[in-house]
C-alpha positions in Angstrom: 143.9 148.6 78.8 140.7 150.6 79.0 139.2 151.8 75.5 138.6 155.4 75.1 136.7 157.4 72.5 137.0 161.0 72.1 134.7 163.0 70.1 136.5 166.8 70.3 133.7 168.6 69.2 130.3 167.6 69.3 127.4 170.4 68.8 123.8 169.6 69.7 122.9 168.0 66.3 125.3 165.5 66.6 124.5 164.2 69.7 121.4 162.5 68.8 123.5 160.5 66.9 126.0 159.5 69.4 123.0 158.6 71.5 121.5 156.1 68.7 124.9 154.8 68.8 125.1 154.1 72.2 121.6 152.9 72.5 122.6 150.2 69.5 125.1 149.1 72.2 123.5 148.9 75.3 122.1 145.3 76.8 120.4 144.2 79.8 123.1 144.4 82.8 124.6 147.8 81.6 125.2 150.8 83.8 126.1 154.2 82.0 127.8 156.9 84.1 127.1 160.2 83.1 129.8 162.6 84.1 130.5 166.6 83.6 129.5 170.0 85.6 125.9 171.4 85.8 125.0 172.4 82.4 127.6 169.9 80.5 124.5 168.0 78.7 124.2 164.9 80.8 120.3 165.1 80.7 120.2 165.9 77.1 122.6 163.1 76.2 120.4 160.7 78.6 117.0 162.0 77.3 118.1 161.4 73.8 119.7 157.5 74.7 116.1 157.0 76.4 114.0 158.1 73.1 116.5 156.1 71.1 116.2 152.9 72.8 112.3 153.3 73.2 112.0 154.5 69.3 110.2 157.4 70.1 111.7 160.5 69.5 108.5 162.5 70.9 108.7 160.3 73.9 108.6 162.8 77.4 111.7 162.2 79.3 111.5 164.8 82.2 114.5 165.5 84.5 114.5 163.3 87.4 116.1 166.0 89.4 113.4 165.7 92.1 112.1 162.2 91.5 115.8 161.0 91.4 114.7 158.1 89.1 112.5 157.5 86.3 111.7 154.3 84.6 111.0 153.7 81.2 109.8 150.4 79.5 110.8 149.4 75.9 110.6 146.4 73.7 114.6 145.5 74.8 114.6 146.1 78.1 113.6 148.3 80.8 115.8 151.7 81.3 116.2 153.5 84.6 117.8 157.0 84.5 118.8 158.3 87.9 120.1 162.0 89.0 121.9 161.4 92.2 123.1 165.2 92.7 120.7 165.3 95.6 121.8 162.2 97.7 123.4 162.4 100.9 124.8 159.2 100.9 125.4 156.4 98.8 123.1 154.5 100.8 120.3 156.3 99.5 121.1 155.0 95.9 120.8 151.4 97.0 117.5 152.0 98.2 116.4 153.9 95.0 117.0 150.5 93.7 120.0 151.2 91.7 121.6 147.5 92.1 118.1 146.3 90.9 117.9 148.2 88.0 120.9 147.6 86.6 120.5 143.6 86.9 117.6 144.0 85.2 117.8 146.7 82.5 120.0 149.6 81.7 120.8 152.6 84.0 121.7 155.8 82.9 123.4 157.7 86.3 124.3 161.3 86.1 126.0 162.4 89.1 127.4 159.2 89.5 130.2 160.3 91.9 127.8 160.5 94.5 127.7 156.9 94.6 130.8 155.6 93.3 131.3 152.7 95.4 127.9 151.3 94.1 129.2 151.4 90.6 129.7 148.1 88.9 133.2 147.7 87.8 132.1 146.7 84.4 130.6 149.8 82.9 130.3 152.4 80.2 131.8 156.0 81.2 130.6 159.4 79.7 132.4 162.8 80.0 130.9 165.8 78.8 133.0 168.7 79.1 133.1 172.6 78.3 136.5 174.0 76.9 137.9 177.3 76.0 138.4 176.2 72.4 134.7 175.3 71.8 131.7 177.3 71.0 129.0 177.4 73.8 126.8 175.1 71.9 129.8 172.5 71.7 131.1 169.6 74.1 133.8 167.5 74.0 132.7 164.0 74.8 134.9 161.1 75.8 133.1 157.8 76.2 135.5 154.9 78.0 134.5 151.1 78.6 135.6 149.8 81.9 136.0 145.9 82.6 133.9 144.0 80.5 132.5 147.2 78.8 136.0 148.0 77.4 135.8 145.7 74.1 132.1 146.8 73.7 133.3 150.5 73.4 136.1 149.7 71.1 133.7 147.8 68.7 131.1 150.9 68.6 134.5 153.0 67.7 135.0 150.5 64.8 131.4 150.9 64.1 131.3 154.7 63.8 134.4 154.5 61.8 133.0 152.1 59.1 130.0 154.4 58.7 132.2 157.3 58.4 134.2 155.5 55.6 130.7 154.3 53.8 129.5 157.7 54.0 126.4 157.4 56.2 127.9 158.7 59.8 125.2 161.5 59.7 122.4 159.1 59.0 119.7 158.0 61.6 120.2 154.9 63.8 117.3 152.7 64.4 118.0 149.6 66.2 116.1 146.6 64.7 114.8 143.7 66.9 116.5 140.5 66.3 116.0 136.9 67.0 118.1 134.3 68.4 121.2 135.5 66.7 124.5 137.1 68.0 124.4 139.3 65.0 122.9 142.9 65.6 121.0 144.9 63.4 120.3 149.1 62.8 118.7 150.5 59.9 120.2 153.7 58.6 117.8 156.4 57.4 119.2 159.5 55.4 117.5 161.8 52.8 114.5 159.4 52.2 117.3 156.6 51.5 117.8 153.6 53.8 120.1 151.0 54.4 121.0 147.9 56.9 123.9 147.7 59.1 124.5 144.5 60.3 126.9 144.2 63.2 128.4 140.5 62.9 132.1 140.2 64.6 133.6 137.1 64.2 132.3 134.8 66.7 135.2 133.3 69.2 135.1 129.1 69.2 133.9 127.9 72.2 135.2 125.3 74.5 136.1 121.9 72.7 133.4 119.5 73.1 134.2 116.6 70.7 137.3 115.7 69.1 138.9 118.8 69.9 136.1 120.7 68.3 133.8 123.0 69.7 130.3 123.3 68.8 130.1 125.6 66.0 132.5 123.4 63.8 130.8 120.4 64.0 127.3 121.9 63.2 129.1 124.2 60.5 127.9 127.0 61.9 129.4 130.5 60.2 132.1 131.8 62.5 132.5 135.2 60.4 130.8 137.1 57.4 132.4 135.3 54.7 129.9 133.1 54.1 126.9 135.4 54.3 128.4 137.6 51.4 129.1 134.4 49.3 126.0 132.7 49.9 124.0 136.2 49.6 125.6 136.7 46.3 125.1 133.4 44.6 121.1 133.9 45.7 121.1 137.2 44.0 122.8 135.5 40.8 120.1 132.6 40.9 117.5 135.6 40.3 116.3 135.6 43.8 116.0 138.7 46.4 118.6 138.8 49.1 119.9 142.1 49.8 122.3 144.1 47.9 125.7 144.5 49.6 126.5 148.1 49.2 130.1 147.6 51.5 131.8 145.5 53.7 134.5 145.3 56.4 135.6 141.8 56.7 137.9 141.9 59.5 135.5 143.9 61.5 132.6 141.7 60.7 130.7 144.9 59.4 128.1 145.1 56.4 126.2 147.6 55.0 123.4 146.1 52.7 120.2 147.0 51.4 117.1 147.6 53.0 114.0 144.8 51.8 111.7 146.1 54.4 109.8 145.2 57.1 107.3 142.7 56.1 108.6 139.6 58.0 106.5 136.6 56.9 105.0 136.0 60.4 104.3 139.6 61.4 102.8 140.2 57.6 100.1 137.0 58.4 99.7 138.5 61.9 98.4 141.5 60.3 96.3 139.9 57.5 98.5 138.9 54.7 97.2 135.3 53.1 99.4 132.9 54.5 98.9 130.4 52.0 100.0 133.2 49.3 103.4 133.7 51.2 104.3 129.9 51.8 103.5 128.9 48.4 105.9 131.7 46.8 108.3 130.8 49.4 108.0 126.9 47.9 108.5 128.2 44.9 111.6 129.8 45.4 112.7 126.4 47.0 111.5 124.5 43.8 113.8 127.1 41.6 116.8 126.3 44.2 116.5 122.8 43.8 117.0 123.5 39.7 120.1 125.5 40.5 122.1 122.9 41.9 125.1 123.5 44.7 126.9 126.9 43.4 130.4 127.2 42.7 131.2 130.4 44.5 133.8 132.8 43.0 136.8 134.2 45.4 135.6 137.3 47.7 137.8 140.5 47.4 140.1 139.0 50.0 140.9 136.0 48.0 138.5 133.2 50.3 136.7 131.2 48.5 133.5 129.5 50.3 132.4 126.2 50.0 129.3 124.7 50.9 130.1 122.4 54.5 128.6 118.6 53.8 125.6 118.2 56.4 127.5 115.1 57.8 126.9 112.7 60.8 128.6 114.9 63.2 126.6 117.8 62.5 123.3 115.6 62.3 123.9 114.0 65.7 125.5 116.9 67.5 122.1 118.9 66.7 119.6 116.2 68.3 122.2 116.0 71.0 121.1 119.3 72.1 117.8 117.6 73.5 119.5 115.5 75.7 121.7 118.2 76.8 119.1 121.2 77.5 115.6 120.3 77.2 115.8 116.8 79.4 117.6 118.4 82.5 115.6 121.4 82.2 112.4 118.9 82.5 113.9 116.2 84.6 116.0 117.8 86.8 119.1 115.8 86.3 120.9 114.5 83.1 119.6 111.9 80.7 121.3 108.2 82.0 124.2 107.1 79.5 122.4 104.3 78.5 119.4 106.3 77.8 121.7 108.5 75.8 123.3 105.5 74.0 119.9 104.1 72.8 118.8 107.4 71.6 122.1 108.2 69.4 122.0 104.6 68.2 118.3 105.0 66.9 119.1 108.5 65.3 122.4 107.0 63.3 120.6 104.4 61.7 118.0 107.3 60.6 120.9 109.4 59.6 122.9 106.2 57.6 119.8 106.5 55.2 119.4 110.2 54.9 123.4 110.6 53.5 122.9 108.3 50.8 119.9 110.6 49.4 121.0 112.9 46.6 122.1 116.3 47.6 121.8 120.0 47.0 121.8 123.5 48.2 119.8 124.2 51.3 119.8 127.3 53.3 119.2 125.7 56.9 117.5 128.7 58.3 114.7 129.0 56.1 111.7 129.8 57.8 109.3 132.7 58.5 111.9 135.2 60.8 114.3 135.4 57.9 111.5 135.6 55.2 110.2 139.0 53.7 107.1 139.8 51.9 107.4 142.4 49.0 104.5 142.2 47.2 105.7 145.0 44.4 108.2 142.8 43.4 107.3 140.2 40.6 107.1 136.4 40.7 110.2 134.7 43.0 111.7 137.8 44.0 108.4 139.1 46.0 110.4 136.7 48.8 113.0 138.1 50.4 115.8 136.0 52.2 117.9 137.0 55.1 119.6 134.5 57.1 121.7 132.4 54.9 125.3 132.0 56.3 124.9 128.8 57.6 124.0 127.3 54.2 124.9 123.7 53.5 125.1 120.6 51.1 122.3 118.3 52.0 119.2 116.3 51.7 117.2 119.2 50.0 113.8 118.4 52.0 115.3 119.9 55.2 114.6 123.4 54.0 110.9 122.4 52.9 110.3 121.1 56.0 112.0 124.1 57.6 109.1 126.0 56.3 106.2 123.9 56.3 106.7 123.2 60.2 107.8 126.6 61.0 109.1 126.7 64.6 107.7 130.5 65.3 104.1 130.6 63.7 101.6 127.8 63.5 101.4 126.3 59.9 97.9 124.5 59.6 98.5 120.7 58.9 96.1 121.0 55.7 98.3 124.1 54.3 101.0 121.7 54.8 99.7 118.9 53.0 98.6 121.3 50.3 102.1 122.8 49.8 104.3 119.6 50.2 101.7 117.9 47.4 102.4 121.2 45.1 106.5 120.7 45.7 106.2 116.8 45.1 103.9 117.1 42.1 106.1 119.9 40.4 109.2 118.0 41.0 107.6 115.0 39.5 106.7 116.4 36.7 110.2 118.1 36.0 112.0 115.1 37.2 111.0 111.7 35.9 113.0 109.9 38.1 111.8 111.5 41.3 111.5 109.0 44.3 108.3 110.6 46.0 108.5 107.8 49.0 112.3 108.4 49.7 111.2 111.9 49.7 108.5 111.4 52.1 110.9 109.9 54.7 113.7 112.4 54.1 111.1 115.3 54.8 109.7 113.2 57.9 113.3 112.3 59.1 114.5 115.7 58.7 111.5 117.4 60.2 112.2 115.2 63.3 115.5 115.8 63.4 115.2 119.8 63.0 112.1 119.8 65.6 114.5 117.9 68.0 117.2 120.4 67.9 114.8 123.2 68.1 113.3 121.6 71.3 116.8 121.9 72.9 117.3 125.3 71.4 114.8 126.9 72.9 115.4 125.3 76.5 119.1 126.3 75.8 117.8 129.8 75.2 115.6 129.7 78.5 118.0 128.1 80.7 121.1 129.6 80.1 120.5 133.0 78.4 117.3 134.0 80.1 114.9 134.2 77.1 112.1 132.5 78.1 109.8 133.8 75.3 111.2 130.9 73.0 109.2 128.5 75.4 105.5 129.7 74.4 106.4 127.8 70.8 107.5 124.4 72.5 104.0 123.1 72.1 103.7 124.0 68.4 107.4 121.9 68.2 106.0 118.9 69.6 102.6 118.9 67.4 105.0 118.8 64.4 107.5 116.5 65.9 104.6 113.9 66.2 103.6 114.4 62.4 107.1 113.6 61.5 107.3 110.8 63.9 104.2 109.0 62.3 106.4 107.9 59.5 106.6 104.3 59.4 110.6 104.3 59.2 110.7 106.2 62.1 108.5 104.3 64.8 111.7 103.0 66.6 112.2 106.7 67.4 108.7 107.3 68.5 108.2 104.7 70.5 111.6 106.2 72.3 109.9 109.5 72.3 106.5 108.0 74.2 108.7 106.2 76.8 111.0 109.2 77.5 108.8 112.2 76.8 105.0 111.3 77.5 102.5 113.2 76.0 101.3 114.4 79.7 105.0 114.9 80.9 106.7 116.7 78.2 106.4 120.4 78.3 108.6 122.7 80.3 107.1 125.3 82.7 106.1 128.5 80.9 105.7 126.7 77.5 102.0 125.9 78.0 
């Protein structure tokens, strides 16, 4: 059944909001067929969509009436604006590069009926109509999703209804560039106020890969927004800067939350912020969380009570297997031999046995620069904004420290890592007379090795499976961190395995430098 979303009376002032919603939903490979008579407003809508994607309200967007196609670059993807009115045949549309533009970006197509047979079966249809019961400046607009686009149009309608219920239907909606997450974000702006829309539909289970469980279950990844809400509220209760939650729809996977700003740690450093100051403040947040212990979460509004999963052997192991599942074949061109895999996992199992004997605490798991905001206008610990916490676990607390001090996306100089590691350990030792630093040193190195091994596999997967090759540039940094971790004496057998199977002169993926 095709999802159909009808807007019975759209004024020109409303058109921009509709264009921003459509721009929020679009992704590479999309075709949008814009149908309507001459003067119906197809070019006006296309122009608004292009400006929303590019993020420039003043962008010059000429009509492609005579050029037939105009191409625009954006941080998200290229956009091709086609006007097929003057075509003599569908074959001319092919010569214009319609297929190629759809394959690599987004195509907005006016007069699509001139090349109907070339349109992909999976597409978004937008029909603009004039009607006797409408003012001359108003239009009836019907949006339909065909094929694979059907659930996405239904999703867009759900987002619009959520914004209506929340009182933000008249706000500007500005797409925010995300990271590797499946969630999407937009900033809403209205009358000097702002909020963040989080679009996080429940993630379907992938195929079972072990003991009848999908990867997400084994690795304890959150499958809906409830854990995010529970952990975010607990962080705020602990006196930290996590977003206030304004409203939510658990079933739909939609949230409206506080806007903490744009000063993400990585870009802030590139723009001149003192990295040592930011990272020390983030270490102090971890010291505070260490004192809090594992929280008891109160029930949510729908009765769900969150409990932090334990970072267990299965989760630790499935993550390091990503190296063999994705990085190994990307580098070597064939799967890892069974004997190599068995040796590798046996080495890790011995390490995990030691890690799982250690005291546990609250770990946020993705505590690194893409998920941390710098807010110098606040005081103390609240200068650090925490964004991504839905996959939090109970486990060895060294995990978050090494995640921060061996940041995958921005270089943390070894001297700064050592300085802040020393600050953490000295502070804990002063508070906890029984603090065992040699054991903590091992946990830090072992968890760093585990995390960096996992990240190598994830970045290879993002490149090979998802076409996100930008992550490859971080791989040399990850190898440098991993070398630091493997220098710990207790990790010597694992270090020898890496030296034998990933020698320093033969471990870089193509495109990773």
